[in-house]
C-alpha positions in Angstrom: -49.7 -14.6 -3.6 -47.4 -16.8 -1.5 -45.2 -14.1 0.0 -46.9 -11.5 2.2 -46.0 -8.0 1.2 -47.1 -5.0 3.3 -47.5 -2.5 0.6 -49.2 0.5 -0.7 -51.9 2.4 1.3 -55.4 3.2 0.2 -56.8 6.7 0.1 -60.3 8.1 -0.2 -61.5 11.7 -0.3 -65.1 12.9 -0.6 -66.6 16.4 -0.9 -70.3 16.9 -0.9 -71.1 19.8 -3.1 -74.5 20.7 -1.8 -76.0 21.4 1.6 -76.7 18.3 3.8 -80.4 19.0 3.5 -80.2 18.1 -0.1 -78.9 14.6 0.7 -81.3 14.2 3.5 -84.2 14.9 1.2 -82.9 12.9 -1.8 -81.3 9.9 0.0 -83.1 10.0 3.3 -80.1 10.8 5.6 -77.7 13.7 6.3 -75.0 10.9 6.8 -74.9 10.2 3.1 -71.2 11.2 2.9 -70.3 8.8 5.8 -72.1 5.9 4.2 -70.3 6.5 0.9 -67.0 6.7 2.7 -67.5 3.4 4.2 -68.1 1.9 0.8 -65.0 3.6 -0.7 -62.8 2.4 2.2 -64.2 -1.1 2.4 -63.7 -1.6 -1.3 -60.0 -0.8 -0.8 -59.3 -3.0 2.2 -56.9 -4.9 0.0 -54.6 -1.9 0.3 -54.3 -1.9 4.1 -55.6 -4.2 6.8 -53.3 -3.2 9.7 -54.7 0.4 10.3 -57.4 2.7 9.2 -58.4 6.3 9.8 -61.2 8.7 8.9 -61.3 12.5 9.2 -64.3 14.7 8.6 -64.7 18.5 8.3 -68.0 20.1 9.0 -68.6 23.4 7.2 -70.3 26.5 8.7 -70.1 25.4 12.3 -70.7 28.1 15.0 -67.8 29.3 17.1 -67.2 27.2 20.1 -68.0 23.9 18.3 -65.6 21.3 17.0 -65.7 21.1 13.2 -62.9 18.6 12.7 -63.4 15.0 13.8 -61.1 12.0 13.4 -61.2 8.3 14.3 -58.2 5.9 13.9 -57.3 2.4 14.8 -54.3 0.1 14.4 -54.9 -3.6 14.6 -57.0 -6.4 13.3 -60.2 -5.3 11.6 -59.1 -1.7 11.9 -61.8 -0.3 9.5 -64.6 -2.0 11.5 -63.2 -0.6 14.7 -63.1 3.0 13.2 -66.7 2.8 12.1 -67.8 1.2 15.4 -66.3 4.1 17.1 -68.3 6.5 14.9 -71.5 4.5 15.1 -72.3 5.6 18.7 -73.0 9.2 17.5 -74.6 7.9 14.2 -77.3 6.0 16.2 -78.2 9.2 18.0 -78.9 10.8 14.6 -80.8 7.9 13.2 -83.0 7.5 16.4 -84.1 11.2 16.5 -85.5 13.9 14.4 -81.9 14.9 13.6 -82.3 13.0 10.4 -84.3 16.0 9.1 -82.9 18.7 11.3 -79.4 19.3 9.8 -78.2 21.6 12.6 -79.1 19.0 15.2 -77.5 16.2 13.1 -74.2 18.1 12.9 -74.2 18.7 16.7 -75.1 15.1 17.5 -72.6 13.5 15.0 -69.3 15.0 13.9 -69.5 12.8 10.8 -72.6 14.5 9.5 -70.1 16.4 7.4 -69.5 17.8 4.0 -65.7 16.8 3.6 -64.1 13.5 4.4 -60.6 11.9 4.2 -60.1 8.3 4.7 -57.0 6.1 4.7 -56.0 2.4 5.0 -52.5 1.2 5.7 -50.3 -1.8 6.3 -47.8 -1.7 9.2 -44.2 -0.9 8.5 -41.4 -3.3 9.5 -40.3 -2.7 13.1 -37.5 -0.2 13.3 -34.8 0.5 15.8 -35.2 4.1 15.0 -36.9 6.1 17.9 -39.8 8.4 17.1 -43.4 9.2 17.9 -44.6 7.8 14.6 -42.2 4.9 14.2 -44.1 2.2 16.0 -47.0 0.3 14.5 -49.7 2.0 16.6 -52.7 4.2 16.2 -50.6 7.4 16.3 -49.0 6.2 13.1 -52.3 5.9 11.2 -53.4 8.6 8.8 -54.9 11.1 8.5 -52.5 13.1 10.5 -54.0 16.3 12.1 -52.1 19.5 12.4 -54.1 21.6 14.9 -54.6 25.3 15.1 -57.1 27.8 16.4 -57.2 29.2 12.8 -59.4 27.3 10.4 -57.1 28.0 7.5 -54.1 26.5 9.4 -56.0 23.4 10.5 -54.7 20.5 8.4 -55.6 16.8 7.8 -53.0 14.9 5.7 -53.1 11.4 4.4 -51.2 9.7 1.6 -49.8 6.8 -0.3 -46.2 7.6 -0.5 -42.5 7.1 0.1 -39.9 9.8 -0.2 -36.2 8.9 -0.9 -34.8 12.2 0.3 -36.3 12.5 3.8 -32.9 13.4 5.2 -32.5 16.4 2.9 -36.0 17.7 3.6 -35.5 17.2 7.3 -32.3 19.3 7.2 -34.1 22.1 5.3 -36.8 22.1 8.0 -34.1 22.5 10.7 -32.4 25.3 8.7 -35.8 27.1 8.5 -35.7 27.2 12.3 -38.2 24.4 12.9 -37.8 21.6 15.4 -39.5 18.6 13.9 -40.8 16.2 16.6 -40.3 13.2 14.4 -38.0 12.1 11.6 -40.3 9.8 9.6 -41.4 10.8 6.1 -45.0 11.3 7.1 -44.2 13.8 9.8 -41.6 15.6 7.7 -44.0 15.8 4.7 -46.8 17.2 6.8 -44.5 19.8 8.5 -43.1 20.9 5.1 -46.7 21.4 3.8 -47.7 23.1 7.1 -44.7 25.5 6.9 -45.8 26.9 3.5 -49.4 27.0 4.6 -48.3 29.1 7.6 -46.3 31.4 5.4 -49.2 32.0 3.1 -51.5 32.6 6.1 -49.0 35.1 7.6 -48.8 37.1 4.4 -52.5 37.3 3.9 -53.1 38.2 7.6 -50.6 41.0 7.3 -52.3 42.3 4.2 -55.9 42.0 5.5 -55.7 42.7 9.3 -57.0 45.8 11.0 -54.9 49.0 11.0 -55.6 52.5 12.3 -57.6 54.9 10.1 -54.7 57.3 9.8 -52.4 54.4 8.7 -55.1 53.3 6.3 -55.3 56.6 4.6 -51.5 57.0 4.5 -51.1 53.6 2.9 -54.0 54.1 0.6 -55.2 50.5 1.3 -57.6 48.8 -1.1 -61.3 48.6 -0.6 -61.2 44.9 0.0 -58.9 45.5 2.9 -61.2 48.1 4.4 -63.8 45.4 4.7 -62.2 44.3 7.9 -61.6 47.7 9.3 -65.1 49.0 10.0 -65.4 47.9 13.6 -61.6 47.6 14.2 -62.0 43.8 14.5 -60.5 40.8 12.7 -63.6 38.7 13.2 -64.0 38.0 9.6 -60.4 37.8 8.5 -60.4 34.0 8.5 -63.0 33.9 5.7 -61.0 36.5 3.7 -57.8 34.4 4.1 -59.6 31.3 3.1 -61.0 32.9 0.0 -57.4 34.0 -1.1 -55.2 31.1 -0.2 -53.4 29.9 -3.2 -53.3 26.1 -2.8 -51.4 25.7 -6.1 -48.6 27.9 -4.9 -48.4 26.3 -1.5 -48.2 22.8 -3.1 -45.5 24.0 -5.6 -43.3 25.4 -2.8 -43.8 22.4 -0.5 -43.2 19.7 -3.1 -40.5 21.3 -5.3 -37.8 18.9 -4.0 -39.8 15.8 -3.1 -38.2 12.7 -4.6 -40.3 9.6 -4.6 -43.7 8.2 -5.4 -46.6 9.9 -3.9 -50.3 10.7 -3.8 -50.8 13.2 -1.0 -54.2 14.5 0.1 -54.7 17.5 2.4 -57.9 18.7 3.8 -58.0 22.3 5.4 -60.2 23.3 8.3 -61.9 26.0 6.3 -63.2 23.6 3.7 -60.6 23.4 0.9 -59.1 20.1 -0.1 -56.5 18.9 -2.6 -54.9 15.7 -3.9 -51.4 15.8 -5.4 -49.8 13.1 -7.6 -46.0 12.7 -8.2 -44.6 13.9 -11.5 -43.8 10.3 -12.7 -47.2 9.0 -11.8 -45.8 6.2 -9.8 -48.6 6.0 -7.3 -52.2 5.9 -8.6 -55.1 8.4 -8.0 -58.5 8.4 -9.6 -61.4 10.9 -9.3 -65.0 11.6 -10.3 -66.9 14.9 -10.3 -70.6 15.7 -10.7 -72.9 18.3 -9.3 -73.3 16.4 -6.1 -69.9 15.0 -5.2 -66.2 15.2 -5.8 -64.5 11.8 -5.0 -60.9 10.6 -5.1 -59.6 7.0 -4.5 -56.5 5.0 -5.0 -58.4 2.7 -7.3 -61.1 3.1 -9.9 -63.6 0.3 -9.1 -64.4 1.5 -5.5 -65.6 4.9 -7.1 -67.6 3.0 -9.7 -69.2 0.7 -7.1 -70.0 3.4 -4.6 -71.6 5.7 -7.2 -72.7 3.2 -9.8 -70.6 4.6 -12.6 -69.2 3.3 -15.9 -65.5 3.0 -16.3 -65.3 6.0 -18.7 -66.6 8.4 -15.9 -63.7 7.9 -13.6 -60.4 9.7 -14.6 -56.9 9.7 -13.4 -55.2 12.7 -11.8 -52.4 13.5 -14.3 -48.8 13.1 -13.0 -47.4 16.3 -11.4 -50.9 17.7 -11.0 -53.3 18.3 -8.2 -57.0 18.1 -8.0 -58.0 21.2 -6.0 -61.5 21.6 -4.4 -62.3 25.1 -3.1 -64.7 26.0 -0.3 -66.9 27.7 -2.9 -67.2 24.3 -4.7 -65.0 25.1 -7.7 -63.0 22.1 -8.8 -59.9 22.2 -11.0 -56.9 20.2 -12.1 -53.7 22.3 -11.8 -50.1 21.7 -12.7 -47.9 21.6 -9.6 -44.6 20.2 -10.9 -43.6 19.5 -14.5 -44.7 16.0 -15.5 -41.7 13.7 -16.1 -41.4 10.3 -17.9 -44.4 8.2 -17.0 -43.3 5.2 -14.9 -46.5 4.2 -13.2 -46.0 1.2 -10.9 -46.4 -2.1 -12.8 -46.6 -4.1 -9.5 -49.9 -2.2 -9.0 -51.2 -4.1 -12.0 -49.6 -7.4 -11.3 -50.6 -7.8 -7.6 -51.7 -4.8 -5.5 -54.9 -3.5 -7.0 -58.1 -5.5 -7.0 -58.7 -7.4 -10.3 -62.2 -6.1 -10.9 -60.8 -3.0 -12.7 -61.6 -3.4 -16.3 -58.1 -2.7 -17.6 -56.3 -4.5 -14.8 -58.4 -7.7 -15.4 -57.4 -7.7 -19.1 -53.7 -7.0 -18.2 -53.5 -9.9 -15.7 -55.0 -12.3 -18.1 -52.4 -11.1 -20.7 -49.7 -11.8 -18.2 -50.9 -15.4 -17.9 -51.2 -15.8 -21.7 -47.6 -14.6 -22.2 -46.3 -17.5 -20.0 -48.0 -20.1 -22.1 -45.1 -20.9 -24.5 -42.6 -21.2 -21.6 -45.0 -23.5 -19.7 -45.6 -25.7 -22.8 -41.8 -26.1 -23.3 -41.3 -26.8 -19.6 -43.8 -29.7 -19.7 -42.5 -30.8 -23.2 -46.0 -30.3 -24.6 -47.3 -33.2 -22.5 -50.7 -31.8 -21.8 -52.4 -35.2 -20.9 -50.0 -35.7 -18.0 -50.0 -32.1 -16.6 -52.2 -30.6 -14.0 -52.5 -26.8 -14.0 -53.4 -24.8 -10.9 -52.6 -21.4 -9.2 -51.6 -20.0 -5.8 -54.7 -18.3 -4.3 -56.0 -15.7 -4.4 -54.4 -12.9 -6.3 -53.0 -15.1 -9.1 -56.4 -16.4 -10.2 -57.0 -13.8 -13.0 -53.6 -14.5 -14.5 -54.4 -18.2 -14.3 -57.5 -17.5 -16.4 -55.3 -16.0 -19.1 -52.8 -18.9 -18.9 -55.7 -21.3 -19.4 -56.9 -19.3 -22.4 -53.5 -19.5 -24.0 -53.2 -23.2 -23.3 -56.7 -23.9 -24.8 -55.8 -21.9 -27.9 -52.8 -24.3 -28.2 -55.0 -27.3 -27.8 -57.4 -26.1 -30.5 -54.6 -25.6 -32.9 -53.2 -29.0 -32.0 -56.5 -30.8 -32.4 -57.1 -29.1 -35.8 -53.7 -30.1 -37.0 -54.2 -33.7 -35.9 -57.6 -34.0 -37.6 -56.2 -32.5 -40.8 -53.3 -34.9 -40.7 -55.7 -37.9 -40.7 -56.8 -37.0 -44.3 -58.8 -39.8 -45.8 -57.8 -42.2 -43.0 -60.2 -40.6 -40.6 -62.1 -43.0 -38.3 -64.4 -42.6 -35.3 -61.8 -44.1 -33.1 -59.1 -41.8 -34.2 -61.4 -38.7 -33.8 -62.3 -39.8 -30.3 -58.7 -40.1 -29.3 -57.8 -36.6 -30.8 -60.9 -35.0 -29.2 -60.1 -36.5 -25.8 -57.2 -34.1 -25.5 -58.2 -31.8 -22.7 -56.7 -29.4 -20.3 -56.7 -30.5 -16.6 -57.2 -27.6 -14.3 -57.6 -28.0 -10.6 -57.7 -25.9 -7.4 -54.8 -27.7 -5.8 -53.8 -25.1 -3.2 -56.3 -23.7 -0.7 -55.3 -20.8 1.6 -56.2 -21.2 5.2 -56.8 -17.4 5.9 -57.5 -17.8 9.6 -54.4 -19.8 10.2 -52.3 -17.3 8.2 -53.4 -14.4 10.3 -52.6 -16.4 13.5 -49.2 -17.2 12.1 -48.3 -13.7 11.0 -49.0 -12.4 14.5 -47.4 -14.9 16.8 -46.3 -18.3 15.6 -43.0 -19.3 14.1 -43.4 -23.1 14.5 -42.2 -24.7 11.3 -45.0 -27.3 11.5 -47.7 -24.6 11.6 -46.1 -22.5 8.8 -46.1 -25.5 6.6 -49.9 -25.7 6.9 -50.7 -22.1 6.0 -51.9 -23.7 2.7 -53.9 -26.9 2.3 -54.1 -29.1 -0.7 -56.7 -31.0 -2.6 -55.9 -34.7 -2.6 -56.6 -37.2 -5.4 -56.2 -34.7 -8.3 -52.6 -35.5 -9.1 -51.6 -39.1 -10.2 -48.6 -40.2 -8.2 -45.3 -40.3 -10.2 -47.1 -39.6 -13.5 -48.4 -36.0 -13.5 -46.5 -32.8 -13.6 -48.0 -30.2 -11.3 -47.9 -26.6 -12.6 -48.9 -23.8 -10.2 -49.1 -20.1 -11.1 -48.2 -17.4 -8.6 -48.3 -13.7 -9.2 -44.8 -13.1 -7.9 -42.0 -14.7 -5.8 -40.3 -12.2 -3.6 -38.7 -13.9 -0.6 -39.8 -17.4 -1.4 -40.1 -18.5 2.2 -43.8 -19.4 2.0 -43.0 -21.3 -1.1 -40.2 -23.3 0.5 -41.8 -23.8 3.9 -45.5 -24.3 3.0 -46.4 -24.7 -0.6 -43.7 -27.1 -1.9 -43.9 -29.4 1.1 -47.6 -29.6 0.7 -47.3 -30.3 -3.1 -44.8 -32.9 -2.3 -47.4 -34.9 -0.4 -49.3 -35.4 -3.7 -46.1 -37.2 -5.1 -46.1 -35.5 -8.6 -43.5 -36.4 -11.2 -42.3 -32.7 -11.2 -43.4 -29.4 -9.8 -43.3 -26.3 -11.9 -43.9 -22.9 -10.3 -44.7 -20.0 -12.7 -44.5 -16.3 -11.7 -46.5 -13.8 -13.7 -44.0 -11.2 -12.4 -40.3 -11.2 -13.4 -37.5 -11.8 -10.8 -37.7 -9.2 -8.1 -34.1 -8.1 -7.8 -34.0 -4.6 -6.4 -35.6 -2.9 -3.4 -38.6 -0.6 -3.8 -38.4 2.9 -2.3 -41.7 4.3 -3.3 -44.1 2.7 -0.9 -43.8 -1.1 -1.1 -42.4 -3.1 1.7 -39.7 -4.6 -0.5 -36.6 -2.9 1.0 -34.6 -5.8 2.5 -32.3 -6.7 -0.3 -30.9 -9.7 1.4 -34.4 -11.2 1.7 -34.9 -11.4 -2.1 -34.5 -14.9 -3.3 -33.2 -13.5 -6.6 -30.5 -11.6 -4.8 -29.6 -14.7 -2.7 -29.4 -16.7 -5.9 -27.1 -14.2 -7.6 -24.8 -14.1 -4.4 -24.7 -17.9 -4.4 -23.8 -18.1 -8.1 -21.0 -15.5 -7.6 -19.5 -17.7 -4.9 -20.0 -20.8 -6.9 -18.2 -19.4 -9.8 -15.4 -18.0 -7.6 -16.5 -14.4 -8.3 -17.0 -13.3 -4.7 -14.8 -10.3 -5.4 -17.7 -8.7 -7.2 -19.5 -8.4 -3.8 -16.6 -6.4 -2.3 -16.2 -4.3 -5.5 -19.8 -3.3 -5.4 -19.6 -2.5 -1.7 -16.5 -0.3 -2.1 -18.3 1.5 -5.0 -21.3 2.3 -2.8 -19.0 3.5 0.0 -17.1 5.8 -2.5 -20.3 7.3 -4.0 -21.4 8.3 -0.4 -17.9 9.7 0.4 -17.7 11.7 -2.9 -21.2 13.2 -2.2 -22.3 12.5 -5.7 -25.6 14.3 -6.5 -28.5 11.8 -6.6 -29.1 12.4 -10.3 -25.6 11.3 -11.2 -25.5 8.1 -9.0 -25.2 4.8 -10.7 -27.1 1.7 -9.5 -24.0 -0.5 -8.7 -26.2 -3.4 -7.5 -26.8 -4.3 -11.2 -23.2 -5.7 -11.2 -24.3 -8.5 -8.9 -26.7 -9.9 -11.6 -24.7 -9.0 -14.7 -22.7 -12.2 -15.1 -25.7 -14.4 -15.2 -28.7 -15.1 -17.5 -32.3 -15.1 -16.3 -32.3 -18.9 -16.8 -29.2 -19.4 -14.6 -30.8 -17.3 -11.9 -34.1 -19.1 -12.1 -32.4 -22.5 -11.8 -30.5 -21.3 -8.7 -33.7 -19.9 -7.2 -35.4 -23.2 -7.7 -32.5 -24.9 -5.9 -32.7 -22.5 -3.0 -36.4 -22.9 -2.6 -36.5 -26.7 -2.9 -37.1 -28.1 0.7 -35.1 -31.1 1.8 -38.3 -33.2 1.9 -38.9 -32.7 -1.8 -39.0 -36.1 -3.7 -39.3 -34.6 -7.2 -37.6 -31.9 -9.2 -38.7 -28.3 -8.9 -38.5 -25.8 -11.8 -39.3 -22.0 -11.6 -40.5 -20.0 -14.7 -40.5 -16.2 -14.4 -42.3 -13.7 -16.7 -40.1 -11.6 -19.0 -39.8 -7.8 -18.3 -40.7 -7.1 -22.0 -43.9 -9.2 -21.6 -44.9 -7.1 -18.5 -44.5 -4.0 -20.7 -46.7 -5.6 -23.4 -49.4 -6.6 -20.9 -49.3 -3.3 -19.0 -48.4 -0.7 -21.7 -49.4 2.4 -19.5 -47.5 1.1 -16.4 -43.9 0.6 -17.2 -42.4 1.4 -13.8 -40.2 -1.8 -13.5 -37.4 -0.7 -11.1 -37.8 -3.7 -8.8 -37.1 -6.0 -11.9 -34.5 -3.9 -13.8 -33.0 -1.5 -11.3 -33.9 1.4 -13.5 -35.3 3.8 -10.9 -37.4 6.8 -12.3 -36.3 9.3 -9.7 -32.7 10.5 -8.8 -32.9 9.1 -5.2 -33.7 5.6 -6.3 -30.1 4.5 -7.2 -29.0 6.1 -3.9 -31.4 4.0 -1.9 -30.6 0.8 -3.8 -26.9 1.3 -3.2 -27.5 2.0 0.5 -29.6 -1.1 0.8 -26.7 -3.1 -0.5 -24.2 -1.4 1.7 -26.4 -2.0 4.7 -26.7 -5.7 3.7 -23.0 -6.1 3.3 -22.2 -4.5 6.6 -25.2 -5.7 8.7 -27.0 -8.6 7.0 -29.1 -9.4 10.1 -30.5 -5.9 10.9 -33.7 -4.5 9.6 -33.4 -1.5 7.3 -36.0 1.2 7.4 -35.7 3.2 4.2 -38.1 5.8 5.5 -35.8 6.7 8.4 -33.6 9.7 8.4 -31.5 8.1 11.1 -31.0 5.1 8.8 -29.9 7.4 6.0 -27.4 9.0 8.3 -26.0 5.7 9.5 -25.6 4.4 5.9 -23.9 7.6 4.7 -21.4 7.7 7.6 
């Protein structure tokens, strides 16, 4: 992909269902769970390279000992830093008899544990909004830890999520009498979950705590309640509370008004765990259960790789449901919220997820094939004078599909030409026909080390231009058309500043850029860093066309409509996405032509054309993932149109400021 998108997070949860001695005997180490967590997280590093965190809960630890452990790091090679921090205690276990002595292993290493929660993240755009968790730092890395002396109130939370109604939830917390110490959606979400966890604990504590014998007789308390009365002590009350906590009810109360895309995982100090998926299934969550483990991850292949499983063994958590793992090892899928129209994120399939998933591999190949006809028309079917390539690395699978489609066309063409010869067939004529071949080359090469350097510190135009390198000698100057496939074009800055200037050095007759994704027109508000409406090249093209056609009044009209919707306090579900009016006057081809014009650098000596995938072809290629709001503006949740309109309002008023869609303060500013 040419544009860098900081996007969805990666999640991994693992519960060992047997005593650690079982794994020490069978696999030779009580650190079996830790080893598997490293695999699960490493195989999802594509989902987050800026920060990582790992939490572990040790079961049956004696009083006075830590039983929850956590390591987090924000920065380059975050996952390696997290495990380097843990390895100091791991070495103590591996170098002693603690490998066989489970009690000793658990004392020596906090990650000789039965329950794990891991997370990988990308940093958020810098925000002017103050807050403990607002900066890109270790404190912003999951899992978050809500501490308590009560096991059943100790909470580790990690997730892959974005909520559109943080402001409303924040106000509800304040109305409940709370004083949230941060206004970011991660903090707000954890406090909401913790509030209902506390309420459930309080209720059970009142029901189960010690009372006087006379009061006991007067109230005719149950036999189960008398269990804690014998010695007039609450010593065992935590275990009673743990056995009776209703996680399904807690999740239902906490999430009843969440608007957004989310997969939220919570691990409790007493040993329960759960993973909740949003009712639209926007964010992905996969799981596997056998008699040894329960495992959840954001992608299917990491589970398959870590546990050597076939595709069919790994299942999706259904939308609106939670996977709940109890301390007693029972596992169940329960409904938390009524499932709504399935709108699973299609960008997950186009770009985010690793392509080694069986279905995603086929879908990306299909995306490439569906571009075949448009590409052939663009080169006027001149295959001999066309060189086909792709932008590394995430477009490679779609390129395979494009090549498959082009080869099918060549086979049909060769067959027709041979049949057309009839009785006039000659060896020379056959040789000429059979010489028709597809020219595929790896023209663009990504310099990953240089890219990392640039993203951190360097803005020099000369250096940015060299983020990619090229292969010389594969394009005939002034004769060949160069076709390069990318998975998407969001902002287009890398295309303009790096790729096209490098392609220009090869002196092709024409450059055609293909995108396996449609035009990205609208901001995402469910977990992808695509919130800055003014940065989208499709939006900039539409604005430029409005001005060129003397239709600038549409910009003011849309702005006034956005302002009026906020003033009228229209409920989220009744809001209309007014930004669609910006694109309405123009066809896809008009916008694509203007985008090509905007992205063509001054140095370019040949024409540039851009071909985008059609939305309907994305639906054909990814039939189970039809969430397409970034292309169509059709948001699946009520808050989507609100966020889109606010993003436009923000752009119109303050086009140079950064908008943080997760910020309650930003919501307040935009609604004012």
